[in-house]
C-alpha positions in Angstrom: 0.6 3.2 0.7 2.5 6.4 -0.1 1.5 8.7 -2.9 3.8 9.4 -5.7 2.5 12.9 -6.4 4.1 13.3 -9.8 2.7 10.0 -11.0 -0.7 10.9 -9.7 -0.7 14.2 -11.4 0.3 12.7 -14.7 -2.4 10.1 -14.5 -5.0 12.9 -13.9 -4.0 14.8 -17.0 -3.3 11.8 -19.2 -6.9 11.5 -20.2 -6.5 14.5 -22.5 -5.9 14.0 -26.2 -3.5 16.8 -27.2 -2.5 18.1 -30.6 0.9 19.7 -31.3 1.8 22.2 -34.0 4.9 24.3 -34.3 4.9 27.6 -36.2 7.9 29.0 -38.0 8.8 31.8 -40.5 11.7 31.6 -43.0 12.8 35.2 -42.4 13.9 34.1 -38.9 16.4 31.3 -38.1 14.4 28.5 -39.6 17.1 25.9 -39.2 17.1 26.5 -35.5 13.3 26.4 -35.5 13.2 23.0 -37.2 15.7 21.6 -34.7 13.7 23.1 -31.7 10.5 21.5 -33.0 12.1 18.1 -33.4 13.7 18.2 -29.9 10.4 19.3 -28.4 8.4 16.5 -30.0 10.9 14.0 -28.4 10.4 15.5 -25.0 6.6 15.6 -25.3 6.5 11.9 -26.4 7.6 11.1 -22.8 4.4 12.7 -21.4 1.5 10.3 -20.7 -1.0 12.1 -22.9 -2.4 10.8 -26.2 -0.5 13.0 -28.6 -1.3 13.9 -32.2 1.8 15.5 -33.7 2.1 17.7 -36.8 5.7 16.9 -37.6 6.5 19.7 -40.1 6.6 23.3 -39.3 3.5 25.3 -40.1 5.0 28.1 -42.2 2.1 29.4 -44.3 -1.8 29.5 -44.3 -1.9 26.4 -46.5 0.1 24.3 -44.1 -2.1 25.6 -41.2 -5.2 24.5 -43.0 -3.7 21.0 -43.6 -2.8 20.7 -40.0 -6.3 21.7 -38.9 -7.8 19.1 -41.1 -5.4 16.4 -39.8 -6.3 17.2 -36.2 -10.0 17.9 -36.6 -12.2 15.8 -34.3 -9.3 14.1 -32.6 -8.1 16.4 -29.8 -9.2 18.0 -26.6 -6.5 20.6 -26.4 -4.1 22.2 -29.0 -0.5 22.9 -28.0 0.9 25.6 -30.3 4.7 26.2 -30.2 6.1 29.4 -31.6 9.6 28.5 -32.8 9.7 32.0 -34.4 7.4 34.9 -34.7 4.4 34.3 -37.0 1.4 36.5 -37.5 -2.0 35.5 -36.2 -3.4 34.1 -39.4 -2.2 30.6 -38.6 -3.8 30.4 -35.1 -7.0 31.9 -36.6 -7.2 29.1 -39.1 -6.5 26.3 -36.6 -8.8 27.7 -33.9 -11.7 28.3 -36.3 -11.6 24.7 -37.4 -10.7 22.9 -34.1 -12.7 25.0 -31.6 -10.7 23.5 -28.6 -8.7 25.3 -25.9 -5.2 26.2 -26.7 -1.8 26.3 -24.9 0.5 28.8 -26.5 4.1 27.9 -26.1 6.8 30.6 -26.3 10.4 29.6 -26.2 13.4 31.6 -25.0 15.4 33.8 -27.4 18.6 31.8 -27.9 20.8 34.8 -29.0 22.2 36.2 -25.7 24.7 38.5 -27.4 23.9 42.3 -27.1 23.5 44.3 -30.2 22.9 41.4 -32.6 19.9 40.1 -34.5 16.7 38.8 -32.8 16.9 35.3 -34.1 13.4 33.8 -33.3 11.1 36.4 -31.6 8.9 33.6 -30.3 7.2 35.5 -27.5 5.8 38.2 -29.8 4.2 35.5 -31.9 2.5 34.0 -28.9 1.4 37.4 -27.8 -0.2 38.1 -31.2 -1.9 34.7 -31.1 -3.3 35.2 -27.6 -4.8 38.5 -28.6 -6.5 36.9 -31.6 -7.8 34.0 -29.5 -9.2 36.3 -26.9 -11.2 38.2 -29.5 -12.4 34.9 -31.0 -13.6 33.7 -27.6 -11.3 30.7 -27.6 -9.8 30.0 -24.2 -6.1 29.6 -23.9 -3.1 29.4 -21.5 0.5 30.6 -22.1 3.6 28.6 -21.2 7.1 30.0 -21.5 10.4 28.1 -21.6 12.4 25.5 -23.4 11.5 21.8 -23.6 14.6 20.7 -21.6 13.8 22.9 -18.6 12.3 21.1 -15.6 10.2 24.1 -14.8 8.7 24.0 -18.3 7.4 20.5 -17.8 5.8 21.7 -14.6 4.2 24.6 -16.3 2.9 22.4 -19.1 1.4 19.9 -16.6 -0.4 22.8 -14.8 -1.9 23.9 -18.1 -2.9 20.4 -19.1 -4.5 19.7 -15.7 -6.3 23.0 -16.0 -7.9 22.0 -19.2 -8.7 18.5 -17.8 -10.6 20.2 -15.0 -12.3 22.7 -17.4 -13.5 19.7 -19.5 -15.0 18.0 -16.4 -17.0 21.1 -15.6 -18.7 20.7 -19.0 -18.8 17.0 -19.5 -19.0 14.7 -16.5 -20.3 11.2 -16.4 -21.2 9.9 -12.9 -22.7 6.6 -11.8 -25.2 6.8 -9.0 -25.5 3.6 -7.1 -28.9 3.9 -5.5 -30.8 7.1 -4.7 -29.9 9.7 -2.2 -30.8 8.9 1.4 -34.0 10.4 2.7 -33.6 14.1 3.4 -30.3 14.5 1.5 -31.9 16.9 -1.0 -28.6 18.4 -2.0 -27.2 15.0 -3.2 -29.2 15.0 -6.5 -28.7 18.2 -8.6 -31.5 19.8 -10.4 -32.1 19.3 -14.1 -31.0 22.9 -14.6 -27.6 22.3 -12.9 -27.1 19.1 -14.9 -27.7 21.1 -18.1 -25.3 23.9 -17.0 -22.5 21.5 -16.3 -23.2 18.8 -18.9 -23.6 16.2 -16.2 -24.6 12.7 -17.5 -26.0 10.5 -14.7 -26.3 6.7 -15.1 -28.3 5.0 -12.4 -27.5 1.5 -11.0 -30.1 -0.3 -9.0 -28.9 -1.0 -5.5 -30.5 -4.4 -5.0 -29.5 -5.6 -8.4 -25.9 -4.6 -7.7 -26.0 -6.4 -4.3 -27.1 -9.6 -6.1 -24.4 -9.3 -8.8 -21.7 -8.7 -6.1 -22.9 -11.8 -4.2 -22.3 -13.9 -7.3 -18.7 -12.9 -7.7 -16.5 -15.9 -7.4 -13.9 -16.4 -4.7 -11.2 -16.6 -7.3 -12.0 -13.0 -8.3 -12.6 -11.7 -4.8 -9.4 -13.2 -3.4 -7.4 -11.1 -5.8 -9.0 -7.9 -4.4 -8.5 -9.2 -0.8 -4.8 -9.8 -1.4 -4.3 -6.4 -2.9 -6.1 -4.6 0.0 -4.0 -6.4 2.6 -1.0 -4.6 1.0 -2.7 -1.2 1.4 -4.7 -1.3 4.7 -3.6 -2.5 8.1 -5.5 -4.7 10.5 -7.6 -6.4 7.9 -7.0 -9.7 9.7 -8.8 -8.4 12.7 -12.1 -8.0 10.9 -14.8 -10.6 10.3 -13.8 -12.3 7.0 -17.3 -12.0 5.6 -17.1 -8.1 5.6 -13.8 -8.2 3.8 -15.1 -10.7 1.2 -18.2 -8.4 0.6 -15.9 -5.5 0.0 -13.9 -7.5 -2.5 -17.1 -8.6 -4.3 -18.6 -5.1 -4.5 -15.5 -3.4 -5.7 -15.0 -6.1 -8.4 -18.5 -5.3 -9.7 -18.2 -1.6 -9.6 -14.8 -1.6 -11.3 -16.3 -3.5 -14.2 -19.3 -1.2 -14.4 -17.3 2.0 -14.2 -14.9 0.7 -16.9 -17.7 -0.5 -19.2 -19.7 2.8 -18.9 -16.6 5.0 -19.1 -17.7 6.8 -16.0 -15.7 9.6 -14.3 -16.9 9.0 -10.8 -19.4 7.2 -8.6 -21.9 8.5 -6.0 -23.1 5.8 -3.6 -26.1 5.5 -1.4 -24.0 4.1 1.4 -26.7 3.7 4.0 -28.9 2.1 5.2 -29.2 -0.7 2.7 -25.5 -1.5 2.5 -25.7 -2.4 6.2 -29.2 -3.8 6.4 -29.4 -5.7 3.1 -25.8 -6.3 1.9 -24.3 -6.7 5.4 -21.2 -4.5 4.9 -20.0 -0.9 4.8 -19.7 0.9 1.5 -16.9 3.1 2.9 -14.0 0.8 2.0 -15.2 0.4 -1.6 -15.5 4.2 -2.0 -12.1 4.6 -0.5 -10.4 2.1 -2.7 -11.9 3.5 -5.9 -10.9 7.0 -4.9 -7.3 5.9 -4.3 -7.2 4.6 -7.9 -8.3 8.0 -9.4 -12.1 7.2 -9.7 -13.6 9.6 -7.2 -16.3 8.2 -5.0 -18.7 10.2 -2.9 -20.8 9.2 0.0 -24.6 9.5 0.3 -25.1 9.6 -3.5 -23.7 13.2 -3.6 -23.3 13.9 -7.4 -21.9 17.4 -7.1 -19.7 16.2 -4.3 -18.1 13.6 -6.7 -17.7 16.4 -9.3 -16.0 18.6 -6.8 -13.6 15.8 -5.9 -12.9 15.1 -9.6 -12.1 18.7 -10.4 -9.7 18.8 -7.5 -8.1 15.5 -8.7 -7.6 16.9 -12.2 -6.0 20.1 -10.9 -3.8 18.5 -8.2 -3.3 14.8 -9.0 -4.2 14.0 -5.4 -7.1 11.8 -4.6 -9.7 14.1 -3.0 -11.4 13.7 0.4 -15.1 14.5 0.9 -16.2 15.3 4.5 -18.7 16.9 6.7 -17.7 20.1 8.6 -18.2 18.9 12.1 -16.2 21.1 14.5 -14.8 24.6 14.8 -11.5 24.9 16.9 -11.1 28.6 17.5 -7.9 28.2 19.5 -6.2 26.7 16.4 -8.0 28.8 13.8 -9.1 25.5 12.3 -12.1 23.3 11.4 -12.5 19.6 11.4 -13.7 17.6 8.4 -14.9 14.1 9.1 -16.7 11.2 7.5 -17.6 7.9 9.1 -15.1 5.7 7.4 -14.3 6.8 3.8 -11.0 8.2 2.6 -8.4 7.2 0.0 -5.8 5.0 1.7 -3.0 7.2 0.5 -4.3 10.2 2.5 -3.6 8.5 5.8 -0.9 9.8 8.2 2.4 8.0 7.7 2.7 7.0 11.4 -0.5 5.1 11.3 -1.3 4.3 7.7 -4.8 3.4 6.6 -6.3 1.1 9.3 -9.4 -1.1 8.7 -12.2 -0.8 11.2 -16.0 -0.9 11.8 -18.5 1.8 11.2 -18.8 4.0 14.3 -22.6 3.9 14.4 -23.4 0.5 12.9 -20.3 -1.6 14.1 -20.1 -3.3 10.7 -17.0 -3.5 8.5 -15.1 -2.5 6.9 -14.4 1.1 7.1 -11.2 3.2 7.3 -9.8 4.6 10.5 -7.2 7.3 10.3 -6.4 11.0 10.6 -5.4 12.6 7.4 -1.7 13.4 6.8 -0.4 17.0 7.3 0.0 19.2 4.2 -1.3 22.0 2.1 -4.8 21.5 0.7 -7.2 23.2 -1.7 -10.9 23.1 -1.0 -13.9 23.1 -3.3 -17.7 22.7 -3.1 -19.6 22.9 -6.4 -23.2 23.6 -5.4 -26.5 25.0 -6.4 -28.1 28.2 -5.3 -31.8 28.8 -4.5 -32.5 29.7 -8.1 -31.1 26.5 -9.6 -27.8 28.0 -10.7 -24.3 26.6 -10.2 -22.0 28.3 -7.7 -18.8 27.3 -5.9 -17.0 27.6 -2.6 -13.2 27.6 -2.7 -10.6 27.8 0.0 -7.1 26.7 1.0 -5.4 25.7 4.2 -3.1 23.3 6.0 -4.0 19.9 7.5 -2.5 20.0 10.9 -0.1 17.3 12.2 -2.5 16.1 14.9 -3.9 12.7 15.8 -7.2 11.3 14.4 -9.9 13.4 15.9 -13.0 11.1 15.7 -13.6 7.5 14.7 -13.7 7.2 11.0 -11.5 9.5 8.9 -10.9 13.2 9.9 -8.7 16.2 9.3 -8.1 19.3 11.3 -7.6 22.1 8.8 -6.3 25.5 9.5 -7.8 27.8 6.9 -5.7 30.4 5.2 -6.6 34.0 6.1 -6.9 36.1 9.2 -10.6 36.3 9.6 -12.3 34.7 12.6 -12.8 31.0 11.7 -16.1 30.6 13.6 -17.5 33.6 11.7 -16.3 32.2 8.4 -18.1 28.9 9.1 -21.3 30.9 10.0 -21.1 32.8 6.8 -20.7 29.7 4.7 -23.5 27.9 6.3 -25.8 30.9 6.2 -25.1 31.1 2.5 -26.6 27.7 2.2 -23.7 25.7 0.9 -24.0 21.9 0.9 -22.7 20.0 4.0 -20.1 17.9 2.1 -16.8 19.7 1.4 -14.1 18.3 -0.9 -10.4 19.0 -0.6 -7.2 17.6 -2.1 -3.5 18.1 -1.4 -1.8 20.8 -3.3 -1.9 24.5 -4.0 -4.5 24.8 -6.6 -6.9 27.4 -5.3 -5.9 30.1 -7.8 -6.3 27.6 -10.6 -9.7 26.7 -9.2 -10.7 30.4 -9.2 -9.5 30.7 -12.7 -11.2 27.7 -14.2 -14.5 28.5 -12.4 -14.4 32.1 -13.6 -13.8 30.9 -17.1 -16.9 28.8 -16.8 -18.8 31.9 -15.4 -19.5 30.1 -12.1 -19.8 32.5 -9.2 -17.1 31.9 -6.6 -17.3 32.4 -2.8 -14.1 32.3 -0.8 -14.1 30.3 2.5 
């Protein structure tokens, strides 16, 4: 299945509830300001977010107060359009009441004739508002351009994705299916880290989930099986029982995740999935990740958060893998996992192929090398003092065949430093052995959002 990147990106940011206000002042071209505001609202309505529009221009402190009351408690982000210059009183009123991140929108000066009146002066209004927000401690982004410009839509989406990722770093609800496997101490974050990041963990009992999955009817499971046949090759070569168990398990987890309004799932994928349930968890994790619900192996909670932050910023389903090989001759490293990976990340020439677990010989897992392309890397982790920290990087997935059974990617890291030394530095710094990456150039956005959250950043 191919990825429609634009659709994926919009889906990632569409969870935000966004308020829209437009500011104007009568001493500038107020007729043009009203027309620009109306045209902008029509463009924004085509975006997938939940919008809350203030239809009339905010032209004085009284209308700013009314807009603040109308939006209070309803939005995650405020989009403020400066159709003309206005002073900072209006943003002060709105920001003081709403206390949400802002996107300041400056539009282009329409008067292109030399020596004539400045008709809107939008950019100065946004400048004044940004200075006031900075002093108030309210985070903001600036976008510049007119609503009908394709580049403006891209800039707006970047800003919305940024605030979606920022929100996940403060408010993240993850389902853990079972406990971490023995010795995987890093998979369960400390209480201190959960408080720092606002992580809410809901635990599901593994054996109870197995029993509920076993009771799923064939009518329900057959729907999942037919869908998976359209996405994954060679299903017909697997024992039907392992495919049926996949369909039963994903049916149960989809319902649980929806009911609990969870952002992601972290799964104890061994040994009980093999020994008690009789199937691999890899395919379930892969299928959920492909739909935008990030799933991590080995009950890795911060791994699932790392994946979700990347998904919010890039719109690409993220991959979580072990760092298993250094290839000095290519300046690359290999990330691998034993059978999990969103179907849409597979190479086009092979697609996502169904297989059996390389160690357990139980299905079904995924078999493919990841497609070539630019990636951004993230590992949100915990230092020895119980504080949050992060590792970020960027690189290129090379156009090479599948390296090991399971799913794998050979990634050439950006930068000239010796790749083996870089790996030594990362591991000696004690970073966790699961690394997330997603397709897209988002490393600078990652650095920016982590800095905003006061999370120390190490570059790979």
